[in-house]
C-alpha positions as a Python dict, from the first residue, in 0.01 Angstrom:
ca = {
    (1, 'M'): (0, 0, 0),
    (2, 'C'): (-265, 253, 98),
    (3, 'K'): (-167, 525, 339),
    (4, 'K'): (-404, 607, 620),
    (5, 'E'): (-519, 965, 629),
    (6, 'F'): (-373, 1135, 934),
    (7, 'R'): (-627, 1326, 1135),
    (8, 'M'): (-547, 1542, 1430),
    (9, 'S'): (-766, 1537, 1735),
    (10, 'F'): (-821, 1756, 2036),
    (11, 'N'): (-571, 1665, 2306),
    (12, 'S'): (-841, 1652, 2572),
    (13, 'W'): (-1215, 1681, 2622),
    (14, 'Q'): (-1116, 1980, 2839),
    (15, 'S'): (-924, 2151, 2557),
    (16, 'Y'): (-1162, 2449, 2534),
    (17, 'W'): (-1131, 2519, 2906),
    (18, 'K'): (-751, 2504, 2884),
    (19, 'F'): (-753, 2736, 2582),
    (20, 'S'): (-988, 2977, 2760),
    (21, 'R'): (-767, 2999, 3069),
    (22, 'K'): (-454, 3039, 2860),
    (23, 'I'): (-583, 3317, 2638),
    (24, 'T'): (-760, 3501, 2920),
    (25, 'S'): (-480, 3514, 3174),
    (26, 'D'): (-152, 3423, 3003),
    (27, 'T'): (-75, 3490, 2634),
    (28, 'R'): (-344, 3666, 2432),
    (29, 'Y'): (-191, 3797, 2111),
    (30, 'I'): (105, 3565, 2055),
    (31, 'Y'): (-9, 3203, 2052),
    (32, 'D'): (201, 2912, 2171),
    (33, 'D'): (187, 2577, 1990),
    (34, 'E'): (-89, 2441, 2212),
    (35, 'T'): (-318, 2739, 2143),
    (36, 'S'): (-243, 2738, 1770),
    (37, 'N'): (-309, 2364, 1748),
    (38, 'F'): (-640, 2406, 1930),
    (39, 'I'): (-759, 2682, 1694),
    (40, 'N'): (-650, 2481, 1389),
    (41, 'E'): (-841, 2177, 1515),
    (42, 'V'): (-1152, 2387, 1577),
    (43, 'L'): (-1133, 2507, 1217),
    (44, 'R'): (-1074, 2157, 1081),
    (45, 'T'): (-1368, 2007, 1267),
    (46, 'S'): (-1589, 2304, 1178),
    (47, 'D'): (-1623, 2170, 823),
    (48, 'S'): (-1879, 1911, 935),
    (49, 'R'): (-2075, 2188, 1111),
    (50, 'K'): (-2107, 2418, 813),
    (51, 'K'): (-2462, 2531, 735),
    (52, 'T'): (-2603, 2758, 466),
    (53, 'L'): (-2848, 3040, 532),
    (54, 'K'): (-3015, 3087, 197),
    (55, 'T'): (-3119, 3414, 38),
    (56, 'G'): (-3455, 3523, 176),
    (57, 'H'): (-3416, 3343, 510),
    (58, 'K'): (-3590, 3543, 785),
    (59, 'L'): (-3419, 3645, 1110),
    (60, 'W'): (-3511, 3880, 1395),
    (61, 'R'): (-3338, 4142, 1606),
    (62, 'S'): (-3475, 4334, 1905),
    (63, 'Q'): (-3380, 4651, 2090),
    (64, 'I'): (-3518, 4772, 2421),
    (65, 'G'): (-3724, 5086, 2371),
    (66, 'S'): (-3940, 5262, 2115),
    (67, 'E'): (-4024, 5617, 2002),
    (68, 'I'): (-4325, 5846, 2030),
    (69, 'R'): (-4460, 6002, 1713),
    (70, 'T'): (-4697, 6299, 1711),
    (71, 'I'): (-5022, 6256, 1520),
    (72, 'C'): (-5154, 6563, 1338),
    (73, 'N'): (-5479, 6622, 1154),
    (74, 'D'): (-5505, 6757, 801),
    (75, 'D'): (-5462, 7110, 934),
    (76, 'G'): (-5133, 7024, 1105),
    (77, 'I'): (-5280, 7041, 1453),
    (78, 'E'): (-5152, 6787, 1705),
    (79, 'I'): (-5431, 6551, 1803),
    (80, 'G'): (-5242, 6273, 1976),
    (81, 'E'): (-4939, 6047, 1996),
    (82, 'E'): (-4856, 5692, 1893),
    (83, 'T'): (-4581, 5449, 1985),
    (84, 'V'): (-4361, 5346, 1694),
    (85, 'P'): (-4049, 5126, 1663),
    (86, 'Y'): (-3700, 5268, 1632),
    (87, 'P'): (-3602, 5382, 1281),
    (88, 'K'): (-3422, 5140, 1051),
    (89, 'N'): (-3071, 5270, 1121),
    (90, 'R'): (-3127, 5232, 1497),
    (91, 'M'): (-3197, 4860, 1452),
    (92, 'Y'): (-2842, 4798, 1329),
    (93, 'P'): (-2524, 4809, 1541),
    (94, 'L'): (-2332, 5136, 1551),
    (95, 'E'): (-2068, 5120, 1279),
    (96, 'C'): (-1814, 5351, 1444),
    (97, 'S'): (-1859, 5266, 1812),
    (98, 'A'): (-1976, 4906, 1843),
    (99, 'N'): (-1990, 4773, 2197),
    (100, 'E'): (-1801, 4456, 2281),
    (101, 'G'): (-1988, 4126, 2270),
    (102, 'R'): (-1937, 3752, 2290),
    (103, 'V'): (-1849, 3744, 1922),
    (104, 'N'): (-1720, 4090, 1830),
    (105, 'P'): (-1434, 4293, 1978),
    (106, 'K'): (-1503, 4653, 2077),
    (107, 'G'): (-1521, 4879, 1773),
    (108, 'I'): (-1582, 4601, 1519),
    (109, 'P'): (-1958, 4571, 1457),
    (110, 'Y'): (-2122, 4233, 1396),
    (111, 'I'): (-2497, 4196, 1386),
    (112, 'Y'): (-2664, 3964, 1638),
    (113, 'L'): (-2994, 3811, 1531),
    (114, 'A'): (-3221, 3523, 1632),
    (115, 'T'): (-3418, 3253, 1454),
    (116, 'D'): (-3751, 3378, 1595),
    (117, 'W'): (-3887, 3702, 1737),
    (118, 'E'): (-3952, 3560, 2085),
    (119, 'T'): (-3588, 3456, 2124),
    (120, 'S'): (-3466, 3793, 1996),
    (121, 'M'): (-3672, 3970, 2263),
    (122, 'S'): (-3566, 3728, 2537),
    (123, 'E'): (-3201, 3805, 2458),
    (124, 'C'): (-3267, 4168, 2560),
    (125, 'R'): (-3368, 4048, 2909),
    (126, 'P'): (-3653, 4301, 2938),
    (127, 'W'): (-3880, 4367, 3236),
    (128, 'I'): (-4258, 4380, 3252),
    (129, 'G'): (-4395, 4700, 3099),
    (130, 'M'): (-4098, 4763, 2872),
    (131, 'N'): (-4144, 4828, 2502),
    (132, 'L'): (-3920, 4654, 2250),
    (133, 'S'): (-3858, 4746, 1889),
    (134, 'V'): (-3843, 4424, 1687),
    (135, 'G'): (-3711, 4408, 1333),
    (136, 'Q'): (-3762, 4129, 1082),
    (137, 'F'): (-3460, 4086, 856),
    (138, 'I'): (-3399, 3883, 542),
    (139, 'V'): (-3070, 3731, 429),
    (140, 'T'): (-2957, 3906, 110),
    (141, 'K'): (-2724, 3631, -19),
    (142, 'N'): (-2635, 3272, 65),
    (143, 'L'): (-2426, 3266, 383),
    (144, 'N'): (-2194, 2995, 512),
    (145, 'V'): (-2212, 2977, 890),
    (146, 'V'): (-2071, 2750, 1160),
    (147, 'D'): (-2338, 2574, 1365),
    (148, 'C'): (-2187, 2548, 1713),
    (149, 'S'): (-2513, 2420, 1862),
    (150, 'E'): (-2493, 2060, 1741),
    (151, 'N'): (-2393, 1921, 2082),
    (152, 'H'): (-2557, 2189, 2296),
    (153, 'S'): (-2786, 1950, 2483),
    (154, 'T'): (-2492, 1749, 2615),
    (155, 'N'): (-2306, 1832, 2934),
    (156, 'P'): (-1989, 1627, 2897),
    (157, 'L'): (-1800, 1524, 3206),
    (158, 'Y'): (-1567, 1226, 3189),
    (159, 'F'): (-1519, 1110, 3544),
    (160, 'D'): (-1512, 764, 3696),
    (161, 'L'): (-1501, 679, 4066),
    (162, 'K'): (-1214, 438, 4007),
    (163, 'K'): (-1020, 621, 3735),
    (164, 'G'): (-1108, 978, 3825),
    (165, 'I'): (-1107, 1219, 3530),
    (166, 'Y'): (-1021, 1029, 3214),
    (167, 'E'): (-992, 1090, 2841),
    (168, 'P'): (-1252, 937, 2606),
    (169, 'N'): (-1193, 850, 2241),
    (170, 'S'): (-1125, 1122, 1985),
    (171, 'E'): (-1487, 1138, 1866),
    (172, 'E'): (-1616, 1199, 2218),
    (173, 'R'): (-1341, 1455, 2282),
    (174, 'E'): (-1451, 1646, 1973),
    (175, 'K'): (-1817, 1645, 2082),
    (176, 'A'): (-1721, 1765, 2430),
    (177, 'V'): (-1506, 2052, 2301),
    (178, 'W'): (-1780, 2173, 2066),
    (179, 'A'): (-2039, 2151, 2343),
    (180, 'H'): (-1816, 2372, 2558),
    (181, 'I'): (-1765, 2617, 2269),
    (182, 'D'): (-2140, 2647, 2216),
    (183, 'K'): (-2204, 2704, 2586),
    (184, 'A'): (-1936, 2974, 2592),
    (185, 'F'): (-2106, 3162, 2308),
    (186, 'S'): (-2452, 3103, 2458),
    (187, 'M'): (-2372, 3226, 2808),
    (188, 'P'): (-2577, 3543, 2873),
    (189, 'I'): (-2363, 3853, 2905),
    (190, 'N'): (-2316, 3967, 3263),
    (191, 'T'): (-2264, 4342, 3298),
    (192, 'N'): (-2029, 4274, 3590),
    (193, 'E'): (-1795, 4063, 3379),
    (194, 'T'): (-1454, 4193, 3288),
    (195, 'Q'): (-1372, 4231, 2921),
    (196, 'A'): (-1126, 3941, 2941),
    (197, 'H'): (-1414, 3695, 2966),
    (198, 'Y'): (-1509, 3780, 2607),
    (199, 'V'): (-1166, 3705, 2463),
    (200, 'P'): (-1187, 3325, 2407),
    (201, 'T'): (-1508, 3340, 2203),
    (202, 'Q'): (-1390, 3650, 2017),
    (203, 'V'): (-1069, 3471, 1915),
    (204, 'I'): (-1263, 3168, 1790),
    (205, 'A'): (-1507, 3392, 1603),
    (206, 'E'): (-1223, 3578, 1435),
    (207, 'A'): (-1071, 3245, 1333),
    (208, 'F'): (-1403, 3148, 1172),
    (209, 'K'): (-1418, 3484, 994),
    (210, 'T'): (-1062, 3449, 863),
    (211, 'H'): (-1145, 3094, 753),
    (212, 'G'): (-1415, 3231, 523),
    (213, 'Y'): (-1731, 3184, 726),
    (214, 'D'): (-1999, 3453, 727),
    (215, 'G'): (-2119, 3397, 1083),
    (216, 'I'): (-2196, 3167, 1375),
    (217, 'I'): (-2505, 2987, 1504),
    (218, 'Y'): (-2530, 2908, 1875),
    (219, 'K'): (-2810, 2812, 2110),
    (220, 'S'): (-2988, 3078, 2311),
    (221, 'M'): (-3001, 3020, 2685),
    (222, 'L'): (-3272, 3285, 2722),
    (223, 'G'): (-3513, 3169, 2451),
    (224, 'K'): (-3620, 2852, 2275),
    (225, 'G'): (-3450, 2939, 1948),
    (226, 'F'): (-3098, 3006, 1828),
    (227, 'N'): (-2878, 3313, 1797),
    (228, 'I'): (-2695, 3400, 1478),
    (229, 'A'): (-2405, 3644, 1470),
    (230, 'L'): (-2310, 3768, 1122),
    (231, 'F'): (-1975, 3931, 1051),
    (232, 'N'): (-2111, 4165, 782),
    (233, 'M'): (-2414, 4379, 868),
    (234, 'K'): (-2493, 4414, 497),
    (235, 'S'): (-2564, 4040, 480),
    (236, 'V'): (-2919, 4114, 594),
    (237, 'D'): (-3176, 4380, 517),
    (238, 'M'): (-3462, 4482, 744),
    (239, 'E'): (-3808, 4418, 600),
    (240, 'K'): (-4035, 4552, 871),
    (241, 'R'): (-4046, 4676, 1231),
    (242, 'S'): (-4294, 4637, 1516),
    (243, 'V'): (-4331, 4737, 1880),
    (244, 'F'): (-4402, 4478, 2150),
    (245, 'E'): (-4482, 4540, 2515),
    (246, 'V'): (-4368, 4287, 2776),
    (247, 'K'): (-4673, 4159, 2965),
    (248, 'T'): (-4541, 3864, 3166),
    (249, 'L'): (-4211, 3695, 3245),
    (250, 'D'): (-4161, 3325, 3314),
    (251, 'I'): (-3866, 3283, 3552),
    (252, 'T'): (-3777, 2959, 3728),
    (253, 'Y'): (-3506, 2893, 3985),
    (254, 'S'): (-3296, 2600, 4102),
    (255, 'Q'): (-3058, 2588, 4397),
    (256, 'T'): (-2697, 2542, 4294),
    (257, 'S'): (-2527, 2537, 4633),
}
């Protein structure tokens, strides 16, 4: 008699939201069974979302600002100035004093990149007239990453006028949870947010890192491309740098209340 393979499933399509509330405002460092089970299920279902970034793959990273370099003639006399991008070391995160982000805790540097240069600049949220230093990086070895963006275009809400909020089947629950995870990573950082808002995505990222992944892919909400956060800065090497000036911004609005 064949035994059926037992597969866990997320308890609810709202499991990410419950995890987020729990780890933000209740127990952060010691996990109860519900939190541990959620993280384990995220790791189990991540296997089908594994992607490989191959050696030589190009990625981009932008920083607001540039530098001025003095131009001298053959006699060493200053004859002008030119705008140049930041030096190579400035295009990487600070190793000893990394700021906190959606993926990395404070003091632990991860490198945030994008799949195209326009998205990398959009993630900086610049204003018209600003200069941006843009670096093109290449992947130095094959990297295994989790693609959280698979269900990004969905906005799952399981509600029926007769039944109210209800639970779908396990496959739909999994899609909903991963859509919520991607949106949590993708949400633009608000400078007014408290540090606690970063904790849920940082915990998930650390679980991925411990599980052997090299980074995370998630959809950008500020550009057309995707963001990639790599746990090891040495996984990429910068090939070239350029300076771009912001000429126009395309901003649209919709009333939410």
